[in-house]
N, C-alpha and C positions, 0 to 999 in steps of 0.2 A: 327568532334565534332561540335554540334550545338552551335551557338552564344548564344542561350537561356540558356546554362549551365554556361555562364560567368556572373559575377556580372555586373550590368548596367554601373558602373563607369569605367569598364575595356574596354568597347566596343570602345570608342574613341581612346584609345591607340592602340587597335588591328587594327582599320581602318587606323590609321596613318602609322603603320608598313606595312600593306598590300599596301597602297598607295605608300610608299617609295620604296618598292620592285618592284612594277609595273613601277614606273617612272624610276628606275635604268635600267630596262630591255630595255627601249627605249632611254636611255640617250646616247648622247646628241641630243636634238630635235631642238636646236637653237644654235647660236654662243656662244662660251665660252670665257670669258675674263681672260687673264693672267695679273695680276698686277705685275709690276716690280718696286721695290722701288728705282731704280737707273736709270741713264740717258741712252738714246739710245747709243749703241756702247760699253757699258760695257759688261763684261763677262756674267753677269746675263741676260742682254738683249739678247745677242747672243744665249744663251742657250734656253731662252723662245721662241725665234723665230724658232729655229731649231726643238724644240719639238712641237711647234704649227703647223709647216708645216707637220710634220709626222702625227699628230692627224687629221689634215684636210684631208690628203690623205686617211686615214682609214675611217673616219666617214662621210666625205663630208660636215662637218660643219666647218665654219670659226672659227679660233682662233684669237682673237683680242689681241694684246700686248699693254697694257696700261701702259706707263712709268709715274711714279709718283716720280721723284727724289726729294731730299732735306730732311733736318732734320735727317741726318744719317740713312735714310731708314724709319724713323718714319711715314712720310706722306703716303707712299705707303702701309706699313704694317697696319696702322690704317684704311686706305681706305678699304683694303681687309677684315679686322676684322669686319667692320661695314656693310659689304655687306649681302645680303640675303643668308641664308645657304641652297642654292638649288643646289650647285655644279657648277653653271655657273660663279662663280668667284673663281679663284685659285691664291694664292700668290706664286710667285717663289722667295723664300727667301734664305738667306745665314746665316752664323754664325754671321754676322754683326747684323741682326735683331733678331736672335733667340738664341744667346749664349753670345754675348759681350755687347749688349746695356744695359742690366739691371745692368751691373757692371761699365759702363762708365758714365751713366747719372742718375741724381736724379729723373727725371720725364720722364717716358716712357708712352706714351698715350695708350698703349695696353699691355696686359699681354701675354708674349711669350708662355705661356702654356695654360692658361684658355681661351684666345681669339680665339684659333684655333683648328682645327681638323687635326692632322698630316695625310699626305697622303703617301709620300715616300721620301726618300733621292734621290738625282739625280746625284751627282758627287762630287769629291774632288780632290784637287791638290795643287800645291805650287805657290809661287809668285817670282817675279824677281826684283832685286835691280838695278835701272837704274839712269844714270846721262845724262846730255846734251852731245851730241857727241863732242862738242867743249871744254868740261871740261878738265882741266889738269889732273884730276883724272883718272887713268887707271885701278885701281883694288881696292879691298876692303881695303887692307893694306894702300894704298895711302890715301883713304878717311879717315880712322881712324887716320892716322898721321896728316893730315891737321885739322881734327876736334879737336884733342888734342892741337894743336897749337892755335886754335881760338875757345875756348869753348863758346858755346851759340850763335855763329855767323853763322854757316852753317845751312841751312834750309832743312827741309824735308816736303813734302806735302802728304796729304792723303785724299781720298774721300770716304772711307769706314772704318769700324772698323777693318777689316782684315788688311788693309794697315796701319792704325794708330797703332794698337798693334804690328804689325811687326816692325815698326820703333821704337816704344818705347822699345821693347824687344832688338832690336839692340843696342840702347843707353846703356841699362843696362849691356848687356853682353860684349859689346866692350869697356865699360868704357869711353864713350864720352857724351858730352852735346850738343844737337842740338835744334834748334828752330822749333817747329811744326807749320805748316800752314794748317788749315783745308779747305776742299773744299766740295761742294755738291756731287761731283762724281769724281772718279778716272780719267775720261776723261778730266775733267776741269784741274785737277792737271797736267796731262800729257801735256796739251797745254801750261801751264805756265812753265813747266820744259823745254820744247823745246824752249820756248821764253826766257829762262834765268832768270825768276823771282824767281824760287826756285832752290835749289842745288841738291836734290835727292828725290827719292821716291821708295817704295817697292810696286809694283802693281801686279795684277793678270797677268799671262802670256798672256792671250788672248788680254788684252788691251795693254800691253807693246811690245809684240813681233813684230807686224807689223811696229812699229816705229824703232825698233832695226834693222830690215831687210832693212828698207828704208834708214838707215844711220843717222837718226835724233837723236837717243838715243844710249847710250853705256851701255851694260849689264855688271854689276860688279859681281853679284852672284845670286844664286838661293836659295830660302828659305827652300826648302825641305831637307830631309835627303839624297836623292840621286839626281843626276843631271837630268834635264828635258830631255826627248828624243827629244824635239823640239829645244833644245839649248845645245847639248852635250859638246860643248867646254867651256861653262860657268860653272865655279866651283860652288859648293855649298858655301854658306856663311860660313858654318862650315869648309869646306876645306880651304877657303881663310883666315882663322885665328881666326874666332869667334867660338871656339869649343863648340859643343853642341847646336848650333843654329838650330832650326827646328820648323817652323810654317807654316801653310797653310790655306786653305779655304774649305768650302763645300757649296753645294746647296741643297735645299729641297723644296718640294711643300706642301702647307697647304691650307685647306679650312676654311671658317669661322666656329667658334664653333657651335655646334648643327646641322651641316650638317648630314643628315641621313647616317648611316653606309653603307647601300647598295650603295649609291651614292659615298661615299668615296672609297669603294672597286672597283667600276667601274672606277673611276679616277685613282686609283692605277694601275689597269690593263692597262688603256690607256697610262699612263705615262711610265710605265715599257716597254711596247712594243715600244713606241716612242723613248725612250732612246737607245734601242737596234736596232733601224732601221738604214738602210744605210743613210737616210736623216740626222738624228741627228749625226751619227758617222762621216760622211764626212763634215757635216755642222758646227759641233762644237767640239765634243770630240777630234777627231784626230788633228784638227788644233790648239786647245788650250792647249793640254797636260793634259786635265782633265780626270781622271779615272771614268768610269761609276760605280756608287755606288748606289744600289737600295735596298730598305727595305720594310717591311710591315709597316702599320701605327704604330703598337705597337713597332716595332724595332726602328722606327724613334723617337718615344717619349723617349725611353730609351737612344738612342744615343744623342739626344738633351740635356737630363738631364746631361749626363756625360760630354758633351762638355761645357755646361754652367758652370759646376764646374771647368773644366780645364781652361777655359778662365778667369774665376774669379780669379783663383790663379795666372795666368800670369799677369793680370792687377794689382793685389795687390802687387806682387813682383816687378813690374816695377814702383811702386810708383805713379800710375795714380789716381788722386782724381776725384770723380764723379763731372761732370759739372752740 
C-alpha cells in the first residue's frame, strides 16, 4: 500500500515503527549496559554478569555491568529509568525494586510500572538464615528462645527489601522482637555479621552460601517451602518451628519506558537464550540454587502486579510503616 494513501500526520509514526523494526534486526550494534541496583558480589550482580557473558558470546558485543548500589535499589533503578529508551540500557531488577519498595517507602523516585518496559522474568528462589559461626545459637529454636529472653536486643541486618521483609516476617511469625540494622547491600551486612556487629540476617543463598562453606557463617534455616538443593541438611524455617513461613526472591529485566516493542522483543529473546545457556547455568543458576523463570513481557507485567499486591499484604501484616 502506498504511503500516499495514509494521512500526512500518520507518516512520522509509520516511519518510527519501520525504523524500530530495522534497528531491532541488527540489535545490538554496540555494547549493552546492565544496570544492577546493588553492590558487586550480590546475587543480582552475579546473575547480571553470567547473563552478560552469554550474550557477549552470542552477539560479540560487550555487556557492561554497571553497579549502582544504595538507596534500597533506588539509585540504580532511577538511573535505568532515566536512560535513553533504545535498548542499550537494561535494569536487572528484583522484587526489592519492583514489588516491595512502593510499600516500604513514602517516596520512590521512579514508578515501578510506568517508568519501565518489562522484558522478562529471570529467576526465583529462597533465602537462608545465618548467624556468625562463633554464635552460641545453633538452630532456629535457639535463636527464638534467646530473642524472647532479650526482646529488642538481638539485631538483624538487611541490605535489600527481600532480606528486610524476610526478617520482619520472621519476627511476626516467631513472636519475637528484634532490632533492624539497614545496609546498602547484603554483602555489607554479611561483612558485619562475620565481624560480630550484628546477630543475624536472612540473605539470598548466592551471597550467604560461600561464607557458610568457608566456615565463617552458620546456617539456621531456609526461607522457602522446601529445602535448598545446595544446602539439603539445612531445614526450612517452617520445619524448624515457624510454621507456614515461606518467602523468597525473584529477578527480572526491564528497559526504560517507551523502548520500542521490537527492541524489547529482541532483548527478551537474547535474555531467554542467555538464561538457558551453559554459561549462565553453571555460572549462576546451579551454584545459587535459583530456578530459571522466564516470561514474555506481558507475563512479567502480570506477575509483577500480583507480587506487588502480595508483598504489600505481607508488609502491612508485619506492621512495617513506610519510611
